[in-house]
C-alpha positions as CSV (number, residue, x, y, z in Angstrom):
1,M,149.7,164.4,93.2
2,I,148.9,167.5,95.2
3,I,149.1,167.1,98.9
4,T,146.8,169.5,100.6
5,N,146.9,170.6,104.3
6,E,143.8,168.5,104.9
7,S,145.5,165.4,103.4
8,L,148.7,166.0,105.4
9,Y,146.7,166.3,108.6
10,L,144.8,163.1,107.8
11,M,148.1,161.2,107.1
12,N,149.6,162.4,110.3
13,K,146.5,161.2,112.2
14,L,146.7,157.8,110.6
15,R,150.4,157.5,111.4
16,L,149.7,158.4,115.1
17,I,146.9,155.9,115.3
18,A,149.1,153.2,113.7
19,A,152.0,154.0,116.1
20,I,149.6,153.8,119.1
21,A,148.3,150.5,117.8
22,V,151.8,149.1,117.5
23,L,152.7,150.3,120.9
24,L,149.7,148.7,122.5
25,T,150.2,145.5,120.7
26,T,153.9,145.3,121.7
27,S,153.0,146.2,125.3
28,A,150.4,143.5,125.4
29,Q,152.8,140.9,124.1
30,Q,155.4,141.9,126.6
31,L,152.9,141.7,129.5
32,S,151.8,138.3,128.5
33,A,155.4,137.1,128.4
34,Q,156.5,139.0,131.6
35,F,158.2,137.1,134.3
36,Y,160.1,137.8,137.6
37,F,163.2,136.0,138.8
38,H,162.6,134.2,142.1
39,D,166.3,133.4,142.2
40,N,169.1,132.2,139.9
41,N,167.2,129.0,139.2
42,Y,163.5,129.8,139.2
43,Y,161.3,132.5,137.8
44,D,157.7,133.5,138.5
45,T,154.8,134.8,136.3
46,P,153.1,138.0,137.5
47,L,150.2,136.0,139.0
48,M,151.4,133.3,141.4
49,Y,149.2,130.7,143.2
50,E,149.6,129.0,146.5
51,I,147.9,126.2,148.4
52,G,148.4,125.4,152.0
53,G,147.2,124.6,155.5
54,S,147.3,126.2,158.9
55,F,147.1,125.3,162.6
56,G,147.3,127.3,165.8
57,I,145.2,128.7,168.6
58,M,141.7,130.2,168.7
59,N,140.3,132.3,171.5
60,C,137.3,134.6,172.0
61,L,136.3,137.9,173.5
62,S,132.8,137.6,174.9
63,D,130.7,138.5,177.9
64,I,131.7,135.4,179.8
65,G,135.0,135.0,181.7
66,G,137.7,137.5,181.0
67,R,140.3,138.9,183.5
68,K,140.2,140.7,186.9
69,G,138.4,144.0,187.3
70,L,135.6,145.4,185.2
71,G,135.3,143.9,181.8
72,K,137.5,145.7,179.3
73,P,137.5,146.1,175.5
74,F,139.4,143.8,173.1
75,V,142.5,142.0,174.3
76,K,142.6,143.8,177.7
77,D,140.0,141.3,178.9
78,L,141.6,138.3,177.2
79,N,142.2,135.2,179.2
80,I,144.8,132.9,177.5
81,G,143.6,130.0,179.7
82,N,140.8,129.7,177.2
83,N,143.0,129.0,174.1
84,Q,141.7,126.2,171.9
85,L,143.2,124.5,168.8
86,N,142.1,125.3,165.2
87,G,143.2,124.4,161.7
88,G,142.4,125.2,158.1
89,I,143.2,125.1,154.5
90,Y,143.5,127.9,151.9
91,F,144.1,128.7,148.3
92,S,145.5,132.1,147.3
93,A,146.6,134.2,144.3
94,L,149.3,136.8,144.5
95,Y,149.9,139.5,141.9
96,K,153.6,140.6,141.6
97,Y,154.2,139.5,145.1
98,A,152.3,142.7,146.3
99,V,148.5,142.2,146.3
100,G,146.7,138.9,146.7
101,V,143.4,137.3,147.5
102,R,142.9,134.2,149.6
103,L,140.0,131.8,150.0
104,E,140.3,130.0,153.3
105,G,138.3,127.6,155.5
106,T,139.0,127.5,159.3
107,F,137.7,125.1,161.8
108,G,138.0,125.4,165.6
109,R,136.3,126.0,168.9
110,V,136.0,128.6,171.5
111,K,135.1,128.5,175.2
112,S,134.9,130.6,178.3
113,Y,133.6,130.3,181.9
114,D,133.2,132.7,184.8
115,S,134.7,130.3,187.3
116,I,138.1,131.0,185.7
117,L,138.0,134.2,187.7
118,Q,137.9,132.4,191.1
119,S,141.4,133.6,192.1
120,V,140.5,137.2,191.4
121,S,136.8,137.0,192.4
122,S,137.1,140.0,194.8
123,T,137.9,142.3,191.9
124,A,135.8,140.6,189.1
125,Q,132.8,142.9,189.7
126,G,130.5,139.9,190.3
127,R,131.3,138.1,187.1
128,Y,132.7,135.1,189.1
129,E,129.3,134.9,191.0
130,R,127.4,135.0,187.8
131,N,128.9,131.5,187.1
132,L,128.0,131.2,183.4
133,N,129.9,129.1,180.9
134,F,129.9,128.1,177.3
135,K,131.7,126.4,174.5
136,S,131.1,126.4,170.7
137,K,132.5,124.9,167.5
138,V,133.3,127.6,165.0
139,N,133.5,126.9,161.3
140,E,134.1,129.7,158.8
141,V,134.9,130.4,155.1
142,T,136.6,133.7,154.4
143,L,137.7,135.7,151.4
144,I,140.8,137.8,152.5
145,A,142.8,140.4,150.7
146,E,146.6,140.6,151.4
147,F,148.7,143.7,151.0
148,H,152.5,143.3,151.1
149,P,154.0,146.8,151.5
150,V,157.5,145.8,150.8
151,F,156.5,144.9,147.2
152,I,154.1,147.7,146.9
153,F,156.4,150.6,147.8
154,I,159.8,149.2,147.0
155,N,160.8,148.1,143.5
156,W,162.2,144.6,144.2
157,L,160.8,143.2,140.9
158,T,163.7,143.9,138.6
159,R,166.0,141.5,136.7
160,D,168.8,142.4,139.0
161,N,167.2,142.0,142.4
162,E,165.7,138.8,143.8
163,P,162.6,139.3,146.0
164,P,163.3,139.2,149.8
165,R,162.5,136.0,151.6
166,L,160.7,137.8,154.4
167,S,157.6,139.8,153.7
168,P,155.3,141.4,156.3
169,Y,151.7,141.9,155.2
170,I,148.3,143.1,156.4
171,A,145.1,141.3,155.7
172,A,141.4,142.2,155.6
173,G,138.3,140.6,154.2
174,I,134.8,139.2,154.8
175,G,133.7,135.8,156.0
176,F,130.7,133.6,156.8
177,F,130.8,131.6,160.0
178,S,128.6,129.1,162.0
179,F,128.6,128.5,165.7
180,N,126.5,126.7,168.3
181,P,126.9,127.8,172.0
182,Q,126.5,125.1,174.6
183,G,126.3,125.3,178.4
184,Y,127.5,122.7,180.9
185,V,125.0,121.4,183.4
186,R,124.7,118.1,185.2
187,N,127.7,116.6,183.5
188,N,126.3,117.4,180.0
189,W,126.8,120.0,177.3
190,V,123.4,121.4,176.2
191,D,122.6,123.5,173.2
192,L,121.7,127.0,174.5
193,Q,120.0,128.7,171.6
194,P,116.8,126.7,171.8
195,L,116.4,127.5,175.5
196,S,115.8,131.3,174.9
197,T,117.9,132.0,178.0
198,E,117.3,135.8,177.6
199,G,113.6,135.5,176.5
200,Q,114.3,135.4,172.8
201,G,111.0,134.8,171.0
202,F,108.9,135.3,174.1
203,D,105.9,137.5,173.7
204,E,106.8,139.3,176.9
205,Y,110.2,140.4,175.4
206,S,109.1,141.2,171.8
207,G,112.3,143.1,171.1
208,R,114.5,140.1,171.7
209,K,114.4,137.9,168.6
210,P,115.9,134.4,168.4
211,Y,119.5,134.7,167.1
212,K,120.8,132.8,164.1
213,L,123.6,130.3,164.4
214,T,125.3,131.7,161.3
215,G,126.6,135.2,160.5
216,I,129.0,137.5,158.8
217,N,132.4,138.4,160.1
218,I,135.1,140.8,159.2
219,P,138.6,139.4,159.6
220,L,141.5,141.9,160.1
221,G,145.1,141.1,160.9
222,V,148.8,141.0,160.2
223,G,151.3,138.4,159.2
224,F,154.8,137.5,158.1
225,K,155.6,135.3,155.2
226,Y,159.0,133.6,154.8
227,E,160.2,131.6,151.8
228,L,161.8,128.4,153.1
229,S,162.6,127.2,149.6
230,N,161.7,127.6,146.0
231,T,158.4,125.9,146.6
232,V,157.6,126.1,150.3
233,N,156.9,129.1,152.5
234,V,155.7,129.5,156.1
235,R,153.6,132.3,157.7
236,A,152.8,133.5,161.2
237,E,149.5,135.3,161.2
238,F,147.1,137.0,163.6
239,L,143.5,137.5,162.5
240,H,140.8,139.0,164.6
241,R,137.1,138.6,163.6
242,I,134.6,141.4,164.1
243,L,131.2,139.7,164.4
244,S,127.7,140.6,163.5
245,T,126.3,139.0,166.7
246,D,126.6,139.4,170.4
247,Y,125.4,135.8,171.0
248,L,128.6,133.8,170.3
249,D,128.4,132.9,174.0
250,D,124.5,133.1,174.3
251,V,124.9,136.1,176.6
252,S,124.0,139.7,175.6
253,T,121.6,141.6,177.8
254,R,119.6,141.3,181.0
255,Y,118.0,138.5,183.0
256,I,114.3,137.8,182.4
257,D,111.5,136.6,184.7
258,A,112.5,133.0,185.2
259,N,108.8,132.0,185.8
260,L,108.2,132.5,182.1
261,F,110.1,129.4,181.2
262,D,107.2,127.4,182.7
263,K,104.9,129.0,180.2
264,Y,106.9,128.0,177.1
265,F,108.8,124.8,178.0
266,N,108.3,121.6,179.9
267,G,110.3,118.5,180.9
268,I,114.0,118.4,180.6
269,K,114.0,121.5,178.4
270,L,112.3,123.5,181.1
271,Q,114.9,122.3,183.7
272,N,117.8,123.2,181.4
273,A,116.4,126.6,180.7
274,H,116.1,127.4,184.4
275,E,119.6,126.2,185.3
276,L,121.5,127.5,182.2
277,S,119.8,131.0,182.2
278,R,120.9,131.7,185.8
279,N,123.3,128.8,186.7
280,D,122.7,129.2,190.4
281,R,124.8,126.1,191.3
282,F,126.6,127.8,194.1
283,N,126.1,130.9,196.3
284,P,123.0,132.2,194.6
285,G,123.4,136.0,194.1
286,G,127.1,135.8,195.0
287,P,128.8,135.7,198.4
288,T,129.1,139.4,198.5
289,G,125.7,140.2,196.9
290,K,127.4,142.0,194.0
291,Y,125.5,140.1,191.3
292,N,121.7,140.5,190.7
293,K,120.2,137.6,188.9
294,T,116.6,138.7,189.2
295,E,114.6,140.1,186.3
296,G,116.4,143.2,184.9
297,G,119.7,142.3,186.4
298,I,122.7,142.7,184.1
299,R,123.6,139.4,182.4
300,G,125.7,140.8,179.6
301,N,126.7,143.9,177.6
302,P,124.6,144.4,174.4
303,K,126.6,147.4,173.3
304,D,129.7,145.3,172.5
305,N,129.5,142.4,170.1
306,D,131.5,139.3,170.7
307,G,134.6,138.4,168.7
308,Y,137.2,135.7,168.2
309,F,140.7,135.5,166.8
310,T,143.3,133.0,165.6
311,F,147.1,133.0,165.8
312,N,148.2,130.5,163.2
313,L,151.3,129.1,161.6
314,K,150.7,128.4,157.9
315,V,152.6,126.2,155.4
316,G,152.1,126.9,151.7
317,M,153.3,125.5,148.4
318,A,153.8,127.8,145.5
319,I,152.1,126.9,142.2
320,G,153.5,128.3,138.9
321,R,157.1,128.8,139.8
322,E,159.2,127.4,136.9
323,L,162.7,126.2,136.6
324,I,164.9,128.3,134.2
325,R,165.8,126.2,131.2
326,R,168.2,126.6,128.4
327,H,165.7,128.3,126.1
328,G,163.7,129.9,129.0
329,P,164.1,133.3,130.5
330,Q,167.7,134.4,130.9
331,R,169.3,137.0,133.0
332,F,171.3,139.7,131.1
């Protein structure tokens, strides 16, 4: 048999293809059987699952309330006196301890009121005299990605090193939330959105559309995860939500002509609209005349959307962690 150059070239090609095929097959088999030792007694598969719950505080950053002085951005205007409770449940998947995704439901409430500024009213730039208030239930469903830099940048996942119990992480995602701001008047909490307190939906203010009671949020935050045992871990996590609305508190822009409420409403709804739009229950206009509640007077800041955040403790249970058996994975 005569072997030509062309035949030799073809045979070498076939050998190369066969070698690549064997390599890919072997790699696939190894990947499917891959595991990571959690400790001397348990091992994990590359993709681990977790189910858990959370509880903690919820607070908001809105046009109402705040701290002394002129309203400031983000936590500089946070008043911890408005902290409220929240709770939630979650299910997550974590790949090689490094990158994960979490589906979570959170349920809580937020509130704020200008009268909290009474002790610093002389420096509150008229916000105390504005005298607005609100509270709202907040329900959300979020899809959050987790990034654990310890496991991304340091090779802990070897047969000779167990993963550390403490892992800091950053989190970011997208969510859907619902809210319903209410105002307090005559010993009752009244829904604010139907009252068009800033003329939403009125012909005279065509640029102000009724706001929706649902929206999209962007959660961003940081956390620490600590393994208490082979199956249970705890987390401390801060998550801030960037909102798509400025009406979490029903306050965004300027006062309208209050006489227009008589055109659109009647009865108790008309009375509530007048009182909750302006809330002139004491010292109308403010004792120092700093706050203008007539048409065009500043009621809120439309250039800065509202936000809310949670600081939660989470307790999770690992799913998929298996006990090392006689014929299972062994350390060498």
